[in-house]
Backbone as CSV, one residue per row, in Angstrom:
resi,resn,N_x,N_y,N_z,CA_x,CA_y,CA_z,C_x,C_y,C_z
1,MET,-167.318,87.378,139.642,-165.872,87.093,139.506,-165.582,85.671,139.566
2,LEU,-164.888,85.134,138.564,-164.307,83.811,138.670,-163.027,83.834,139.410
3,THR,-162.777,82.782,140.272,-161.449,82.690,140.992,-160.862,81.280,140.640
4,GLY,-159.618,81.277,140.496,-158.908,80.118,140.208,-158.920,78.902,141.187
5,TRP,-159.195,79.317,142.488,-159.233,78.416,143.573,-160.386,78.782,144.551
6,GLY,-160.655,78.053,145.555,-161.734,78.292,146.461,-161.251,79.049,147.753
7,SER,-161.996,79.044,148.686,-161.724,79.725,149.941,-160.698,79.165,150.812
8,ASN,-160.272,77.913,150.472,-159.071,77.395,151.276,-157.728,77.754,150.626
9,HIS,-157.732,78.629,149.691,-156.434,79.213,149.100,-156.188,80.653,149.697
10,SER,-155.038,80.846,150.290,-154.798,82.120,150.904,-154.898,83.323,149.992
11,GLY,-154.450,83.077,148.666,-154.575,84.194,147.743,-155.952,84.576,147.465
12,VAL,-156.892,83.591,147.327,-158.289,83.943,147.124,-158.802,84.803,148.260
13,VAL,-158.554,84.467,149.560,-159.056,85.047,150.613,-158.385,86.483,150.797
14,HIS,-157.089,86.584,150.748,-156.401,87.790,150.996,-156.166,88.697,149.795
15,MET,-156.505,88.169,148.634,-156.484,88.986,147.399,-157.752,89.159,146.706
16,ALA,-158.434,88.084,146.229,-159.676,88.180,145.565,-160.753,88.728,146.441
17,TYR,-161.003,88.077,147.564,-162.052,88.492,148.487,-161.768,89.852,149.025
18,ALA,-160.451,90.195,149.391,-160.061,91.377,149.888,-160.398,92.502,148.902
19,TYR,-160.146,92.260,147.662,-160.413,93.277,146.521,-161.995,93.528,146.514
20,ASN,-162.770,92.456,146.542,-164.208,92.610,146.405,-164.765,93.406,147.604
21,GLU,-164.194,93.198,148.769,-164.608,93.985,149.937,-164.118,95.413,149.859
22,MET,-163.027,95.664,149.366,-162.492,97.000,149.281,-163.391,97.780,148.303
23,VAL,-163.659,97.220,147.174,-164.517,97.906,146.152,-165.919,98.171,146.732
24,HIS,-166.481,97.132,147.436,-167.728,97.327,148.111,-167.688,98.540,149.153
25,GLN,-166.626,98.629,149.833,-166.621,99.713,150.833,-166.299,101.170,150.192
26,MET,-165.422,101.082,149.211,-165.033,102.365,148.565,-166.239,102.932,147.715
27,SER,-167.132,102.053,147.309,-168.338,102.495,146.608,-169.536,102.744,147.504
28,ASN,-169.314,102.721,148.799,-170.340,102.880,149.790,-171.464,101.820,149.553
29,GLY,-171.010,100.653,149.174,-172.009,99.553,149.156,-172.785,99.520,147.738
30,GLU,-172.318,100.368,146.805,-173.092,100.359,145.569,-172.524,99.305,144.630
31,ILE,-171.322,98.773,144.755,-170.838,97.765,143.882,-170.568,96.508,144.696
32,THR,-171.189,95.414,144.289,-170.998,94.161,144.924,-170.460,93.126,143.945
33,ILE,-169.373,92.481,144.231,-168.641,91.507,143.459,-168.897,90.123,144.036
34,THR,-169.548,89.205,143.353,-169.847,87.908,143.835,-168.876,86.882,143.169
35,PRO,-168.055,86.158,143.978,-167.162,85.196,143.473,-167.684,83.899,143.215
36,SER,-167.156,83.209,142.161,-167.399,81.717,141.977,-166.050,81.031,141.600
37,GLY,-165.798,79.866,142.292,-164.598,79.267,142.119,-164.509,78.288,140.956
38,PRO,-163.484,77.330,140.987,-163.369,76.410,139.981,-164.285,75.275,139.867
39,GLU,-165.270,75.216,140.871,-166.347,74.261,140.768,-167.303,74.729,139.731
40,VAL,-167.254,75.929,139.357,-168.212,76.533,138.337,-167.516,76.430,136.957
41,VAL,-166.246,76.910,136.869,-165.480,76.817,135.662,-164.066,76.349,136.127
42,PRO,-163.480,75.255,135.509,-162.179,74.875,135.950,-161.200,75.887,135.774
43,ALA,-160.218,76.043,136.697,-159.193,77.049,136.752,-158.479,77.300,135.460
44,GLY,-158.158,76.212,134.702,-157.417,76.306,133.408,-158.390,76.803,132.243
45,GLN,-159.635,77.057,132.490,-160.557,77.377,131.436,-161.252,78.622,131.697
46,GLN,-160.754,79.492,132.666,-161.575,80.632,133.047,-161.343,81.955,132.317
47,LEU,-160.246,82.052,131.543,-159.923,83.289,130.803,-161.041,83.510,129.760
48,GLN,-161.242,82.475,128.986,-162.238,82.707,127.854,-163.600,83.113,128.184
49,PRO,-164.261,82.532,129.148,-165.627,82.988,129.682,-165.680,84.482,130.097
50,VAL,-164.530,84.888,130.660,-164.390,86.295,131.059,-164.300,87.258,129.866
51,ALA,-163.466,86.792,128.843,-163.106,87.531,127.681,-164.546,87.596,126.854
52,ASP,-165.317,86.467,127.001,-166.558,86.404,126.186,-167.749,87.206,126.891
53,GLY,-167.511,87.656,128.200,-168.524,88.430,128.886,-169.463,87.581,129.668
54,VAL,-169.214,86.269,129.817,-170.100,85.378,130.578,-169.897,85.784,132.092
55,PHE,-168.654,86.120,132.412,-168.387,86.604,133.690,-167.654,87.967,133.563
56,ASP,-167.823,88.856,134.647,-167.262,90.164,134.541,-165.740,90.195,134.824
57,LEU,-165.378,89.505,135.890,-164.042,89.579,136.460,-163.346,88.244,136.641
58,LEU,-162.057,88.197,136.740,-161.236,87.061,136.895,-160.129,87.281,137.893
59,TYR,-159.928,86.364,138.851,-158.704,86.281,139.662,-158.038,85.013,139.345
60,THR,-156.816,85.158,138.862,-156.134,83.908,138.320,-154.659,84.092,138.477
61,HIS,-153.942,83.126,137.925,-152.445,83.210,137.665,-152.188,82.960,136.236
62,GLY,-151.115,83.536,135.678,-150.822,83.454,134.391,-150.483,81.997,133.920
63,LEU,-150.092,81.194,134.794,-149.812,79.753,134.430,-151.137,78.944,134.050
64,TYR,-152.206,79.549,134.372,-153.423,78.824,134.067,-153.953,79.143,132.664
65,HIS,-153.218,80.055,131.999,-153.661,80.232,130.600,-152.504,80.462,129.631
66,THR,-151.493,79.689,129.879,-150.297,79.736,128.941,-150.689,79.462,127.567
67,GLY,-151.777,78.716,127.334,-152.037,78.342,125.944,-152.606,79.551,125.234
68,GLU,-153.011,80.638,125.915,-153.309,81.856,125.231,-152.355,82.898,125.149
69,THR,-151.554,82.947,126.367,-150.493,83.908,126.396,-149.478,83.492,127.491
70,GLY,-148.171,83.749,127.300,-147.202,83.370,128.351,-146.774,84.682,129.160
71,ILE,-147.415,85.686,128.926,-146.909,86.972,129.547,-147.368,86.897,131.012
72,GLY,-148.503,86.528,131.398,-148.921,86.544,132.814,-147.983,85.575,133.687
73,ALA,-147.673,84.461,133.142,-146.734,83.598,133.884,-145.382,84.196,134.042
74,ALA,-144.852,84.904,133.062,-143.573,85.560,133.162,-143.485,86.623,134.249
75,LEU,-144.656,87.131,134.647,-144.641,88.143,135.715,-143.981,87.656,136.980
76,ASP,-143.951,86.270,137.196,-143.384,85.779,138.387,-141.869,85.945,138.472
77,ALA,-141.172,86.242,137.207,-139.811,86.466,137.165,-139.461,87.951,137.335
78,VAL,-140.521,88.781,137.406,-140.362,90.334,137.547,-140.121,90.645,139.032
79,ASN,-139.197,91.510,139.316,-139.001,92.080,140.655,-140.429,92.469,141.283
80,GLY,-140.592,92.105,142.504,-141.944,92.411,143.143,-142.192,93.699,143.629
81,ASP,-141.314,94.704,143.462,-141.567,96.042,143.940,-142.734,96.648,143.165
82,VAL,-143.850,96.821,143.852,-145.126,97.289,143.350,-144.950,98.633,142.503
83,GLU,-144.402,99.562,143.249,-144.296,100.932,142.512,-143.369,101.001,141.380
84,ARG,-142.222,100.224,141.462,-141.324,100.117,140.343,-141.901,99.503,139.179
85,ARG,-142.739,98.461,139.363,-143.451,97.834,138.265,-144.270,98.920,137.508
86,ARG,-144.883,99.798,138.207,-145.700,100.915,137.577,-144.739,101.909,136.887
87,GLU,-143.821,102.369,137.699,-142.945,103.496,137.210,-142.179,103.126,135.959
88,THR,-141.775,101.838,135.882,-140.961,101.452,134.718,-141.849,101.137,133.503
89,GLY,-143.148,101.104,133.633,-144.050,100.871,132.529,-144.401,99.390,132.320
90,ILE,-143.836,98.451,133.271,-144.153,97.054,133.089,-145.650,96.841,133.335
91,TRP,-146.298,97.488,134.300,-147.696,97.155,134.561,-148.564,97.671,133.297
92,ASP,-148.220,98.694,132.755,-148.989,99.266,131.523,-148.729,98.334,130.351
93,TRP,-147.491,97.814,130.250,-147.153,96.854,129.157,-148.045,95.634,129.170
94,VAL,-148.117,95.087,130.368,-149.007,93.868,130.541,-150.481,94.184,130.375
95,ASP,-150.905,95.301,130.832,-152.318,95.762,130.689,-152.624,95.816,129.201
96,GLN,-151.785,96.536,128.483,-152.077,96.695,127.012,-152.077,95.339,126.257
97,HIS,-151.186,94.509,126.619,-151.030,93.218,126.012,-152.366,92.450,126.231
98,TYR,-152.789,92.343,127.434,-154.074,91.615,127.680,-155.374,92.190,127.059
99,GLN,-155.346,93.583,127.032,-156.505,94.274,126.246,-156.444,93.894,124.800
100,GLU,-155.257,93.999,124.155,-155.211,93.788,122.738,-155.315,92.237,122.348
101,THR,-154.776,91.352,123.152,-154.779,89.965,122.711,-155.871,89.157,123.311
102,GLN,-156.423,89.508,124.487,-157.317,88.619,125.181,-158.653,89.298,125.512
103,GLY,-158.877,90.664,125.227,-160.076,91.302,125.362,-160.411,91.400,126.816
104,VAL,-159.445,91.569,127.719,-159.726,91.836,129.133,-158.780,93.061,129.637
105,LYS,-159.316,93.841,130.535,-158.641,94.936,131.209,-158.016,94.543,132.584
106,LEU,-156.732,94.892,132.686,-156.017,94.558,133.950,-156.422,95.525,135.014
107,LEU,-156.762,95.133,136.138,-157.173,95.975,137.313,-156.056,95.893,138.389
108,SER,-155.364,94.788,138.477,-154.464,94.651,139.602,-153.477,93.484,139.461
109,ILE,-152.239,93.571,139.857,-151.325,92.422,139.840,-150.881,92.232,141.355
110,PRO,-151.824,91.718,142.176,-151.373,91.588,143.577,-150.331,90.450,143.650
111,THR,-149.275,90.689,144.361,-148.085,89.821,144.295,-147.639,89.362,145.673
112,ALA,-147.358,88.061,145.799,-146.663,87.605,147.017,-145.295,87.395,146.727
113,THR,-144.382,88.264,147.339,-143.003,88.087,147.146,-142.378,87.017,147.942
114,THR,-143.177,86.221,148.641,-142.808,84.977,149.304,-142.532,83.912,148.377
115,GLY,-142.981,83.976,147.218,-142.534,83.045,146.142,-143.049,81.599,146.214
116,PHE,-142.353,80.720,145.594,-142.685,79.427,145.544,-141.669,78.581,146.335
117,ARG,-142.048,77.245,146.622,-141.022,76.388,147.260,-141.381,74.907,146.911
118,PHE,-140.349,74.079,147.150,-140.579,72.614,147.024,-141.142,72.049,148.275
119,PHE,-142.230,71.176,148.227,-142.704,70.395,149.230,-142.291,68.929,148.855
120,LEU,-141.418,68.384,149.691,-140.913,67.055,149.423,-141.377,65.888,150.378
121,THR,-141.457,64.638,149.840,-141.773,63.603,150.712,-140.707,62.980,151.545
122,GLU,-139.478,63.349,151.154,-138.314,62.956,151.859,-137.286,64.127,151.979
123,PRO,-136.595,64.296,152.950,-135.607,65.311,152.993,-134.572,65.363,151.937
124,MET,-134.136,66.524,151.521,-133.141,66.702,150.332,-131.894,65.997,150.775
125,ASP,-131.378,65.090,149.814,-130.075,64.452,149.878,-129.071,65.473,149.272
126,PRO,-128.125,66.018,150.094,-127.289,67.094,149.521,-126.327,66.493,148.439
127,THR,-126.099,65.232,148.394,-125.193,64.593,147.368,-126.030,64.343,146.095
128,ASN,-127.089,63.700,146.189,-127.879,63.363,144.984,-129.053,64.404,144.659
129,ARG,-129.315,65.306,145.572,-130.298,66.305,145.336,-131.606,65.441,145.067
130,LEU,-132.356,65.838,143.948,-133.529,65.119,143.631,-133.423,64.286,142.554
131,SER,-132.265,63.723,142.212,-131.984,62.814,141.203,-132.917,61.568,141.214
132,GLY,-133.578,61.340,140.034,-134.499,60.231,139.877,-135.802,60.455,140.461
133,MET,-136.119,61.595,141.065,-137.466,61.908,141.666,-138.423,62.464,140.620
134,THR,-139.659,62.451,140.917,-140.712,62.970,140.062,-141.299,64.060,140.872
135,ILE,-141.369,65.322,140.292,-141.860,66.477,140.992,-143.012,67.151,140.257
136,ARG,-144.139,67.370,140.934,-145.178,68.049,140.159,-144.721,69.508,139.950
137,ALA,-144.787,69.954,138.673,-144.379,71.262,138.392,-145.070,71.859,137.190
138,LEU,-145.380,73.082,137.170,-145.969,73.724,136.015,-144.723,74.399,135.190
139,PRO,-144.977,74.710,133.917,-143.796,75.100,133.055,-142.785,75.964,133.590
140,SER,-143.206,77.076,134.337,-142.198,78.076,134.909,-141.157,77.346,135.765
141,TYR,-141.513,76.267,136.413,-140.643,75.697,137.422,-139.718,74.659,136.774
142,ASN,-139.921,74.224,135.524,-139.223,73.195,134.954,-137.632,73.349,134.946
143,THR,-137.184,74.554,134.767,-135.735,74.733,134.777,-135.094,74.378,136.112
144,ILE,-135.634,74.878,137.177,-135.077,74.735,138.541,-135.339,73.229,138.940
145,VAL,-136.479,72.632,138.524,-136.769,71.274,138.878,-135.658,70.321,138.254
146,ARG,-135.499,70.529,136.929,-134.471,69.697,136.187,-133.130,69.964,136.645
147,SER,-132.769,71.135,137.024,-131.335,71.449,137.560,-131.009,70.596,138.729
148,LEU,-132.079,70.219,139.517,-131.742,69.375,140.781,-131.871,67.952,140.468
149,GLY,-132.091,67.520,139.131,-132.015,66.151,138.683,-133.472,65.446,138.687
150,ALA,-134.494,66.199,138.946,-135.799,65.569,139.031,-136.471,65.724,137.685
151,THR,-137.572,64.931,137.598,-138.361,65.037,136.347,-139.726,65.695,136.646
152,PRO,-140.026,66.844,135.911,-141.239,67.545,136.259,-142.468,66.844,135.553
153,VAL,-143.480,66.843,136.223,-144.833,66.240,135.659,-145.938,67.178,136.012
154,VAL,-146.919,67.258,135.154,-148.125,68.074,135.398,-149.251,67.282,135.832
155,ILE,-149.638,67.728,137.084,-150.891,66.937,137.633,-151.843,68.026,138.177
156,PRO,-153.157,67.998,137.857,-154.092,68.925,138.353,-153.994,69.071,139.801
157,PHE,-154.140,70.406,140.310,-153.972,70.697,141.774,-154.930,69.944,142.673
158,GLY,-156.128,69.552,142.021,-157.012,68.807,142.848,-156.684,67.407,143.177
159,GLU,-155.616,66.903,142.408,-155.174,65.563,142.609,-153.863,65.402,143.262
160,LEU,-153.291,66.605,143.709,-151.947,66.634,144.219,-151.756,65.858,145.601
161,TYR,-152.680,66.061,146.501,-152.641,65.357,147.842,-152.574,63.822,147.606
162,SER,-153.467,63.364,146.879,-153.540,61.850,146.653,-152.329,61.363,145.939
163,ALA,-151.784,62.230,145.027,-150.664,61.787,144.146,-149.409,61.700,145.117
164,ALA,-149.237,62.619,146.024,-148.093,62.550,146.955,-148.360,61.446,147.967
165,GLU,-149.528,61.277,148.443,-149.822,60.203,149.455,-149.641,58.847,148.837
166,ARG,-149.986,58.635,147.575,-149.822,57.325,146.931,-148.383,57.091,146.365
167,GLY,-147.567,58.119,146.409,-146.131,57.859,145.985,-146.061,58.145,144.463
168,VAL,-147.079,58.610,143.769,-146.977,59.014,142.398,-145.948,60.048,142.067
169,ILE,-145.894,60.914,142.950,-144.836,62.064,142.870,-144.033,62.076,144.216
170,ASP,-142.878,62.548,144.120,-141.978,62.714,145.299,-141.987,64.039,145.924
171,GLY,-142.861,64.827,145.342,-142.948,66.229,145.837,-143.593,67.088,144.821
172,LEU,-143.716,68.394,145.201,-144.389,69.303,144.362,-143.791,70.761,144.532
173,VAL,-143.935,71.561,143.469,-143.622,72.922,143.698,-144.985,73.659,143.846
174,TRP,-145.111,74.470,144.858,-146.357,75.174,145.172,-145.994,76.527,145.806
175,THR,-147.007,77.410,145.833,-146.656,78.688,146.453,-146.252,78.545,148.000
176,ALA,-145.243,79.188,148.310,-144.833,79.141,149.814,-145.978,79.532,150.763
177,VAL,-146.868,80.402,150.360,-147.969,80.710,151.173,-149.158,80.120,150.479
178,GLY,-150.058,79.377,151.167,-151.302,78.834,150.502,-151.277,77.301,150.623
179,ALA,-150.084,76.591,150.758,-150.210,75.150,150.843,-150.915,74.676,152.068
180,VAL,-150.858,75.361,153.131,-151.382,74.806,154.376,-152.911,74.581,154.210
181,GLY,-153.554,75.352,153.433,-154.973,75.296,153.248,-155.365,73.940,152.461
182,PHE,-154.399,73.339,151.756,-154.591,72.116,151.077,-153.890,70.908,151.780
183,ASN,-153.391,71.208,152.932,-152.661,70.176,153.716,-151.606,69.333,153.055
184,TYR,-150.896,69.964,152.112,-149.794,69.280,151.395,-148.703,68.803,152.438
185,HIS,-148.472,69.643,153.486,-147.532,69.316,154.368,-147.705,67.943,155.093
186,GLU,-148.911,67.444,155.011,-149.222,66.060,155.518,-148.626,64.979,154.804
187,VAL,-148.528,65.146,153.473,-147.988,64.140,152.632,-146.658,64.426,152.003
188,ALA,-146.261,65.655,152.073,-144.977,66.148,151.590,-144.489,67.024,152.713
189,PRO,-143.958,66.503,153.792,-143.741,67.304,155.031,-142.385,68.014,155.123
190,TYR,-141.588,67.942,154.014,-140.185,68.503,154.054,-140.329,69.875,153.207
191,LEU,-140.237,70.979,154.010,-140.386,72.348,153.365,-139.085,72.831,152.929
192,ALA,-138.750,72.842,151.670,-137.447,73.230,151.231,-137.276,74.771,151.151
193,GLU,-136.000,75.128,151.485,-135.548,76.437,151.431,-134.419,76.607,150.415
194,PRO,-134.194,77.685,149.765,-135.033,78.893,149.840,-136.221,78.895,148.998
195,THR,-137.153,79.797,149.309,-138.276,80.014,148.349,-137.644,80.890,147.228
196,PHE,-138.355,80.979,146.074,-137.823,81.742,144.979,-138.955,82.271,144.079
197,GLY,-138.582,83.337,143.383,-139.525,84.024,142.532,-140.619,84.820,143.189
198,THR,-141.537,85.354,142.497,-142.637,86.018,143.103,-143.904,85.227,142.570
199,VAL,-145.037,85.448,143.287,-146.283,84.828,142.813,-147.129,85.979,142.388
200,SER,-147.197,86.262,141.104,-147.980,87.419,140.624,-149.308,86.997,140.117
201,TYR,-150.245,87.279,140.905,-151.657,86.994,140.485,-152.189,88.145,139.595
202,LEU,-153.410,87.897,138.955,-153.923,88.862,138.010,-155.440,88.997,138.438
203,ILE,-155.864,90.302,138.532,-157.370,90.586,138.564,-157.637,91.346,137.297
204,MET,-158.619,90.752,136.405,-158.926,91.386,135.208,-160.364,91.502,134.967
205,MET,-160.805,92.336,134.056,-162.141,92.538,133.766,-162.442,92.420,132.258
206,ASN,-163.611,91.897,131.939,-164.122,91.868,130.484,-163.970,93.358,129.889
207,LEU,-163.356,93.374,128.843,-162.972,94.788,128.276,-164.221,95.607,127.810
208,ASP,-165.229,94.913,127.297,-166.427,95.572,126.976,-167.142,96.122,128.168
209,ARG,-167.129,95.245,129.164,-167.772,95.656,130.531,-167.089,96.856,131.083
210,TRP,-165.736,96.865,131.072,-164.898,98.004,131.503,-165.211,99.231,130.690
211,ASN,-165.234,99.126,129.356,-165.590,100.341,128.549,-166.884,100.879,128.708
212,GLY,-167.824,100.030,129.285,-169.172,100.534,129.485,-169.343,101.225,130.928
213,LEU,-168.284,101.257,131.720,-168.387,101.851,133.005,-168.058,103.444,132.905
214,ASP,-168.693,104.119,133.761,-168.283,105.530,133.758,-166.866,105.821,134.351
215,GLU,-166.301,106.945,134.188,-164.878,107.149,134.563,-164.624,107.004,136.108
216,ALA,-165.538,107.464,136.869,-165.469,107.378,138.286,-165.436,105.972,138.830
217,THR,-166.290,105.172,138.205,-166.171,103.657,138.625,-164.862,103.013,138.197
218,GLN,-164.493,103.386,136.909,-163.214,102.832,136.450,-162.065,103.161,137.352
219,ASN,-162.096,104.472,137.750,-160.877,104.909,138.711,-161.023,104.192,140.054
220,LEU,-162.177,103.975,140.468,-162.423,103.246,141.742,-161.818,101.834,141.729
221,LEU,-162.105,101.127,140.581,-161.648,99.814,140.421,-160.139,99.768,140.361
222,LEU,-159.583,100.753,139.685,-158.094,100.727,139.522,-157.416,101.129,140.842
223,GLU,-158.077,102.132,141.599,-157.494,102.559,142.931,-157.532,101.357,143.884
224,ALA,-158.642,100.630,143.833,-158.610,99.382,144.789,-157.597,98.432,144.287
225,GLY,-157.419,98.345,143.097,-156.370,97.360,142.588,-154.931,97.785,143.002
226,HIS,-154.683,99.073,142.985,-153.368,99.513,143.342,-153.155,99.372,144.844
227,GLN,-154.199,99.640,145.584,-154.037,99.445,147.050,-153.957,98.096,147.391
228,LEU,-154.581,97.137,146.712,-154.363,95.699,146.967,-152.949,95.246,146.758
229,GLU,-152.363,95.794,145.625,-150.988,95.440,145.533,-150.054,95.882,146.619
230,LEU,-150.313,97.074,147.078,-149.506,97.639,148.232,-149.703,96.778,149.510
231,ASN,-150.939,96.471,149.691,-151.276,95.597,150.950,-150.743,94.132,150.854
232,SER,-150.711,93.602,149.622,-150.472,92.112,149.549,-149.043,91.774,150.053
233,VAL,-148.043,92.654,149.732,-146.666,92.259,150.000,-146.469,92.045,151.568
234,GLY,-146.891,92.922,152.358,-146.801,92.760,153.788,-147.652,91.755,154.370
235,ALA,-148.825,91.579,153.782,-149.789,90.500,154.357,-149.269,89.185,154.105
236,PHE,-148.586,88.922,152.969,-148.158,87.633,152.598,-146.799,87.298,153.332
237,ASN,-146.031,88.264,153.668,-144.838,88.064,154.419,-145.222,87.586,155.913
238,GLN,-146.364,88.155,156.372,-146.771,87.802,157.753,-147.387,86.333,157.674
239,LEU,-148.213,86.027,156.500,-148.827,84.799,156.340,-147.775,83.673,156.206
240,LEU,-146.587,83.930,155.553,-145.548,83.042,155.475,-145.033,82.495,156.818
241,ALA,-144.855,83.487,157.734,-144.423,83.103,159.027,-145.453,82.318,159.776
242,GLU,-146.724,82.702,159.674,-147.818,81.946,160.378,-147.981,80.610,159.779
243,GLU,-147.994,80.340,158.408,-148.155,79.074,157.879,-146.975,78.192,158.060
244,ASN,-145.756,78.701,157.989,-144.505,77.828,158.332,-144.767,77.384,159.772
245,ALA,-145.104,78.216,160.724,-145.173,77.865,162.008,-146.319,76.674,162.274
246,ALA,-147.369,76.898,161.558,-148.517,75.968,161.608,-148.145,74.632,161.106
247,MET,-147.367,74.610,159.955,-147.019,73.319,159.396,-145.906,72.577,160.206
248,ILE,-145.004,73.385,160.743,-144.035,72.662,161.681,-144.692,72.232,162.926
249,ALA,-145.563,72.951,163.449,-146.348,72.472,164.596,-147.039,71.060,164.253
250,ALA,-147.402,70.911,163.055,-148.113,69.724,162.650,-147.150,68.567,162.291
251,GLY,-145.780,68.816,162.346,-144.852,67.786,162.033,-144.017,68.038,160.954
252,ALA,-144.232,69.051,160.156,-143.375,69.277,158.989,-141.956,69.757,159.415
253,GLN,-140.966,69.606,158.563,-139.646,69.923,158.860,-139.064,70.721,157.721
254,MET,-137.993,71.498,158.028,-137.349,72.364,157.050,-136.148,71.544,156.428
255,THR,-135.980,71.692,155.109,-134.874,71.044,154.420,-134.373,72.108,153.421
256,SER,-133.358,71.686,152.602,-132.718,72.695,151.762,-132.674,72.115,150.351
257,ILE,-132.770,72.918,149.223,-132.593,72.516,147.872,-131.135,72.673,147.367
258,GLY,-130.342,73.208,148.337,-128.872,73.365,148.037,-128.475,74.476,147.228
259,TYR,-129.397,75.564,147.018,-129.035,76.674,146.331,-129.185,77.846,147.254
260,THR,-128.466,78.955,146.877,-128.642,80.205,147.524,-129.924,80.837,146.906
261,ALA,-130.506,81.753,147.549,-131.666,82.531,147.092,-131.435,83.087,145.774
262,GLU,-130.155,83.661,145.625,-129.927,84.351,144.240,-129.834,83.214,143.163
263,GLU,-129.282,82.114,143.434,-129.141,80.982,142.438,-130.466,80.504,142.078
264,ALA,-131.331,80.242,143.041,-132.678,79.782,142.812,-133.498,80.805,142.051
265,ASN,-133.358,82.109,142.411,-134.166,83.033,141.766,-133.820,83.189,140.200
266,ALA,-132.486,83.096,139.999,-131.955,83.072,138.630,-132.501,81.938,137.774
267,LEU,-132.388,80.770,138.297,-132.950,79.675,137.624,-134.449,79.702,137.345
268,PHE,-135.132,80.140,138.276,-136.512,80.326,138.154,-136.896,81.418,137.161
269,ALA,-136.263,82.528,137.258,-136.536,83.582,136.256,-136.280,83.177,134.844
270,GLN,-135.242,82.348,134.669,-134.954,81.741,133.345,-136.139,80.970,132.811
271,GLY,-136.566,80.110,133.695,-137.706,79.249,133.322,-139.018,80.024,132.973
272,ALA,-139.320,80.956,133.903,-140.590,81.730,133.758,-140.500,82.510,132.423
273,MET,-139.330,83.213,132.057,-139.304,83.953,130.877,-139.336,83.034,129.625
274,GLU,-138.839,81.770,129.725,-138.940,80.782,128.666,-140.377,80.434,128.391
275,VAL,-141.236,80.500,129.397,-142.614,80.316,129.203,-143.233,81.374,128.405
276,ALA,-142.844,82.693,128.582,-143.303,83.717,127.904,-142.861,83.731,126.423
277,VAL,-141.774,83.233,126.224,-141.328,83.123,124.858,-142.003,81.948,124.134
278,GLN,-142.029,80.805,124.741,-142.726,79.609,124.242,-144.233,79.981,123.902
279,GLY,-144.846,80.710,124.826,-146.279,81.008,124.765,-146.632,82.112,123.860
280,SER,-145.678,83.069,123.723,-146.045,84.317,122.989,-145.058,84.649,121.932
281,GLY,-144.055,83.849,121.736,-143.117,84.027,120.644,-142.406,85.439,120.758
282,ALA,-142.464,86.176,119.640,-141.707,87.443,119.580,-142.215,88.419,120.583
283,VAL,-143.550,88.368,120.923,-144.103,89.272,121.981,-143.451,88.870,123.343
284,GLY,-143.265,87.539,123.491,-142.643,87.048,124.743,-141.218,87.549,124.891
285,GLU,-140.488,87.522,123.749,-139.103,88.040,123.662,-139.101,89.503,124.009
286,ALA,-140.025,90.253,123.431,-140.138,91.676,123.645,-140.335,92.026,125.081
287,PHE,-141.247,91.197,125.680,-141.507,91.487,127.166,-140.231,91.181,128.045
288,ARG,-139.573,89.992,127.715,-138.341,89.579,128.442,-137.323,90.725,128.339
289,ASP,-137.050,91.304,127.117,-136.060,92.308,126.859,-136.493,93.629,127.445
290,PHE,-137.737,93.966,127.504,-138.231,95.155,128.202,-137.957,95.222,129.681
291,VAL,-138.399,94.014,130.338,-138.168,93.915,131.699,-136.747,93.887,132.036
292,ARG,-135.831,93.278,131.285,-134.436,93.332,131.533,-133.919,94.715,131.392
293,ALA,-134.320,95.479,130.370,-133.859,96.815,130.096,-134.225,97.725,131.268
294,GLN,-135.325,97.405,131.969,-135.708,98.243,133.210,-134.991,97.836,134.491
295,GLY,-134.090,96.844,134.428,-133.472,96.338,135.547,-134.376,95.635,136.495
296,MET,-135.479,95.027,136.012,-136.458,94.303,136.850,-136.572,92.842,136.621
């Protein structure tokens, strides 16, 4: 398995590693999944080697392959109700899309409904908001970043700490859970509320490898993926409380971006769906319209 981040990322530990352990236990030790992080293949280049069969599995986020498809990134704009995603056909829609266009089989969409937040080097000015500031942001965040008057820039996550420390950026958008492992609160100590969106990760398998498995093994991998989705929501809600407390104890402070949760979610959803349309054209529009029709 390739993972987009290493063991200092909460998602890797509580999703990727948790999935691997679950599969190992459910198979009575017959299936072992060995993870390799971005030190082996950079995070933004991991989809292709899995599609080519160099690796079997991938744990990633859709924002890391928007050049191939925008659908995975758009999942962050979808309601995080695990069972509703399946009942409405959204899960199957995404699965079929990745099989047909990328040559990979979807196993799980583990989701942190704790969402994203701004980490700022200075507290929010309620009058000027983020006017004139530079914020590290990936495409899905651009709408909400610009609405606050800031300029979004793309910087590799491995350079974020030093960029904030040196004043190259005035803050960053990152997952509300997971920043503590990278110590971003040391250089961007103002944790902005509210958080917004969901963080929908993807666990996928090379399609040929999948098709070569017997039905029992396929069912086991899918069952583990469904259970991981159910487990992730509660686990990340608890992690948010723990990581907030740890960062505040280390000197971080809470601030506000001046939006209600509803306003922030609407702006973010707009941006995330724009990524789907920009990355996938008519297919992205079809996904947006399908999700909207399901009330999700």
